[in-house]
ZAMARGU-4260 file (C-alpha; in steps of 0.2 Angstrom, whole numbers, plus 5000, padded with zeros to 4 digits):
<rodrens>
0) 4853/4835/4734 | 4848/4854/4738 | 4863/4863/4732 | 4858/4867/4714 | 4840/4874/4718
5) 4847/4883/4733 | 4859/4893/4723 | 4844/4901/4715 | 4838/4908/4731 | 4845/4926/4734
10) 4852/4928/4751 | 4855/4910/4755 | 4872/4903/4753 | 4877/4884/4755 | 4892/4880/4765
15) 4905/4871/4754 | 4903/4852/4755 | 4917/4840/4753 | 4918/4830/4737 | 4914/4813/4744
20) 4907/4797/4736 | 4895/4794/4750 | 4887/4807/4762 | 4886/4804/4780 | 4869/4813/4781
25) 4875/4823/4796 | 4868/4840/4792 | 4867/4852/4777 | 4871/4870/4783 | 4866/4886/4775
30) 4870/4904/4779 | 4855/4916/4779 | 4862/4932/4773 | 4856/4950/4777 | 4849/4952/4760
35) 4837/4937/4762 | 4819/4943/4766 | 4818/4934/4783 | 4830/4932/4797 | 4838/4915/4801
40) 4826/4913/4816 | 4811/4918/4805 | 4815/4905/4792 | 4818/4893/4806 | 4800/4896/4812
45) 4793/4895/4794 | 4801/4878/4792 | 4794/4873/4809 | 4776/4878/4804 | 4778/4866/4789
50) 4785/4852/4800 | 4802/4854/4793 | 4814/4852/4808 | 4830/4863/4804 | 4842/4866/4817
55) 4852/4882/4823 | 4870/4876/4823 | 4884/4885/4831 | 4872/4894/4842 | 4875/4901/4855
60) 4894/4903/4853 | 4905/4897/4867 | 4910/4915/4872 | 4892/4919/4876 | 4891/4906/4889
65) 4893/4912/4907 | 4907/4900/4911 | 4918/4910/4898 | 4913/4927/4904 | 4930/4932/4910
70) 4938/4927/4893 | 4927/4938/4881 | 4936/4944/4866 | 4932/4951/4849 | 4923/4936/4840
75) 4911/4947/4829 | 4913/4935/4814 | 4909/4920/4825 | 4894/4929/4833 | 4888/4934/4815
80) 4889/4916/4809 | 4881/4909/4825 | 4866/4920/4821 | 4865/4916/4803 | 4868/4897/4801
85) 4854/4885/4799 | 4856/4866/4796 | 4843/4859/4784 | 4836/4841/4788 | 4846/4828/4779
90) 4844/4810/4780 | 4845/4795/4768 | 4826/4793/4766 | 4823/4812/4763 | 4812/4812/4747
95) 4814/4823/4732 | 4796/4830/4736 | 4803/4835/4754 | 4818/4843/4746 | 4807/4853/4734
100) 4796/4859/4749 | 4811/4865/4758 | 4817/4875/4743 | 4800/4881/4739 | 4799/4888/4757
105) 4815/4897/4755 | 4809/4904/4739 | 4794/4911/4748 | 4782/4900/4739
</rodrens>
């Protein structure tokens, strides 16, 4: 639904989706790269201002939780992804107009 228009947005990468006949509408994750004009959190807020409820997935990473304080290790890649992944809303009744609005917001329109 989103994949083709999102590929036009510099600094946003779609996470590869499996080739399936029917989607389960669980989530549509994107990665907000450093060359995107907004941080993941700023884009999250921009969506929220427009009543689009994206989600911060994989955040915080498990190693940041107090219970794992004694098991810290070098998880820089996981940390980086936890701060850059955003899941776009996705559900069976999501309209084309709503998809276009989401992409327009990412494009800065």
